[in-house]
C-alpha positions, 0 to 999 in steps of 0.5 A, a space after each residue: 230474248 223474249 219468252 213467251 207462254 212459258 217456251 222461247 220463242 221470236 225476238 221481237 214480233 212485227 208492229 202491228 197497222 189498222 188493217 191487221 188489227 182488224 185481221 186479229 179482231 177476225 181471227 188471230 190466224 189470220 193476222 199470223 199468216 199476214 204478218 209471217 205467211 203473206 205467201 199463202 194469200 189467195 190468188 188475187 183477182 182484176 175484181 178484187 183489185 178494181 175494188 183497192 183501185 176504187 177505194 183508192 180513187 175514192 180517197 184522194 175525192 174525199 180530200 177535195 173535200 178539205 182544200 189547202 191540206 197537206 199530203 203526207 206521201 212517203 209510202 207504207 215502207 217509208 213510215 219513219 219519214 213520213 211520221 217525220 213528215 207528219 210531225 212537221 206539218 202539225 208544227 205548221 198552224 196554217 195547216 187546215 187539213 193532213 192528209 195521210 198523217 203516220 204516227 206510232 205508238 204502243 207498236 201500232 203504226 197508222 195512217 189517217 184519211 184524213 186530220 182536219 182542224 178543228 180548235 186550237 191543239 185539236 183535230 178531227 179525224 176522217 175516215 175514208 170508207 168507199 161504202 156508202 153507209 156505216 157498216 159495225 166493223 168500221 168502228 174498232 177500224 176508228 178506234 184503233 187509230 184514236 188510241 194512236 192518236 190519243 198516245 201519241 199526244 193528238 187533241 182529237 175532237 171528233 171521229 168521223 166515217 165519210 162514205 158515199 151518198 146513195 142518194 147522190 144522183 150525177 148531173 154530169 162534170 165534175 162530182 158534187 162533192 158536198 152531195 157524193 159524201 156524207 160525213 157522219 160522227 161516230 165520236 162517242 162509238 169509237 171512245 166507247 172501244 178504247 177500254 177493250 183495245 188494249 186486251 184485244 192487243 195483248 191478246 194478238 201479239 202473245 200468238 205472235 212470239 209463237 213459231 208456228 201459227 195458232 191452231 184455229 179451225 176454219 168456222 163462220 169466223 173465215 168470212 165474217 166481216 170478210 172472206 180472209 185472204 188465206 180461206 183457201 190455205 185454211 179450208 186445205 185438208 179439211 174433212 170433205 164435207 165440213 158441217 159449215 156447209 149446212 145450208 144456213 147454219 145458225 152459230 147455235 147448230 155450229 156450235 153444238 155439233 163442235 160441242 158433240 166433237 162432230 165435223 163432218 156431215 157423214 157424222 152427224 147422227 140420222 134424226 140429230 134435232 136442231 136440223 131444218 128440213 133442208 138441213 136434214 136432207 142434205 145430210 140424208 144426201 151427203 151419208 146416203 151419197 145419193 142424189 135429191 129430185 123431188 118430182 116437182 122439180 121435173 114436173 116444172 119444167 116439163 110444164 114450161 111450153 116452147 119457144 123455152 129462153 135461157 138469160 143471163 145479165 151482166 151488170 155493173 155498178 161503178 161507186 163513181 157514178 159514169 152518167 149522167 142519172 145513176 147513182 154510188 153502185 148503181 148496178 146497170 145491166 150491160 151485157 145479155 146472153 139467152 139461149 132459146 129452144 124451139 118447138 121443134 127442137 132447135 137450140 138458137 144464141 143471141 147477144 148483146 155488148 154494149 158498144 160505146 162510153 155511153 149509158 148502156 141501158 136503153 140498148 141493152 132494153 130494146 135491144 132484149 125485148 126484141 130478143 125476147 119476143 112476146 112468147 115463151 117462158 123465160 128460164 133465169 139463175 136466180 131473180 136478178 134479172 127481174 130486179 135489174 128489169 124492174 129497174 129499167 122500167 122505172 127509168 126507161 118509162 117509153 119501154 117500162 110496160 114491155 119489160 114489166 110483163 117480162 118480169 111479171 109473167 114469163 120468169 123462171 127462177 130455175 135456181 130457186 126450183 134446184 134449191 127447193 127440190 135438189 140436193 147433190 151431195 157436191 153441191 157442198 152445201 151451195 146452190 150457185 151456178 158454179 157449184 150445182 153445174 160441175 155436180 149435175 152437168 160435170 163435161 161443162 164448166 168455166 174453167 178455160 175461160 178467161 173470165 169466169 165469174 161476175 165481179 171479173 165481168 165487171 173489171 172487164 168491162 170496166 177496162 173497157 170504157 176506160 179511154 186509155 184502154 188499148 184497142 186490141 185489148 178492147 177487143 180482147 176483153 170483149 170476145 173473153 165477156 161474150 163467151 162467158 155470157 153463152 157459158 152462162 145461159 149454156 149453163 141453164 140449158 144444159 141443167 134443164 135437160 139434164 133435170 127436166 130428163 133426170 138424168 143425173 
């Protein structure tokens, strides 16, 4: 029986993997829950699944950079067999590349995306990422793989990260893999991490012997480098207004509050040094349980002349470009909703959702210009619509002048007005429309919608333009998208009315 930290605990602990290793670097509690309490994960929605599916497709394409490679086909549940298949492939000198090569060393099992023979009994490690750049969190990912490979006696030449080239412009037909992917040498960075890995592994494994998860409080680590899949579980039952909800709170101020034993915003003393004016306003609203609306906000809304338009876009960015002239992850608008309040108080609604498998940008832009006409301010929530309109103006020269008039002279950012002039305790530190709406207009929300956020909207449109999607499913998704985008602009209208007349 294993005895750790002076108490009798588990008989054994599971093998780690590179994904578990990365989880442990982020938070030991995340690693523990991932090993023993998988059922506590947050719900897995369509948007997240679409990202994983896209990553799988990118990994498959990257293999074609190295023709004649051998794919180790056994899945993660057959790791022992995959290791045996890998050993056979390594023993065959005619094999130039091995994809999904499996190894086990020091209690860590890995699947290397691509091993490429670069010399006699020497291989380069190629890790494929679906992003468009090398990120700092990628280095420990390849470093632990290098640790395992070297431990298994594999001579590694270069350690490389293969990622999408954001400058690649699709010309139609098959992708030009030599242009679509960039391969960056990170060998030295991976080698620099080698001395740290044994200690990191020891620190990660100690809590795994226990029968209870480590007592780690929620903090900035919950969201960096990625939102933890146990975020909902760990934040259940926490204080109502945790200090992490202070907008743009620095690591230093959060650590200072923690050391002072302050967990809830309501416990921050009046005039506490280190808070910026916005954070001080948040503290005062929460402590006093009151809503702050600066006079500049209703005054700015009253000054808007009718007709007033309320606009929202939906966009999607495919990792692998779908239309000629587009790049990886380029955001392409495919849907808009526009509510208009006329001079006599009438509320009208117009909408567009691209119908077809071709590039949606030109029909989107033409329909938008027609709907918005030449007069009236256009209320949006954040500057995203302005960014999209400017990009449309860049790629559609015949419509450029008219689009730039919209972007430069008519847009009004309701998000900025609220962020700078309003706070409600129920915002809980966020100025997103999903946080602001239920606080200021509690009778309106998104709970009745099948599609209720931007990631789900992207996934829905991707499914619509998939040729294999049945017609009835495509029709259902279109209805859901229309309802979601309409709700966004309805929310803008209701927020406008509530704040203009201060009905909050």
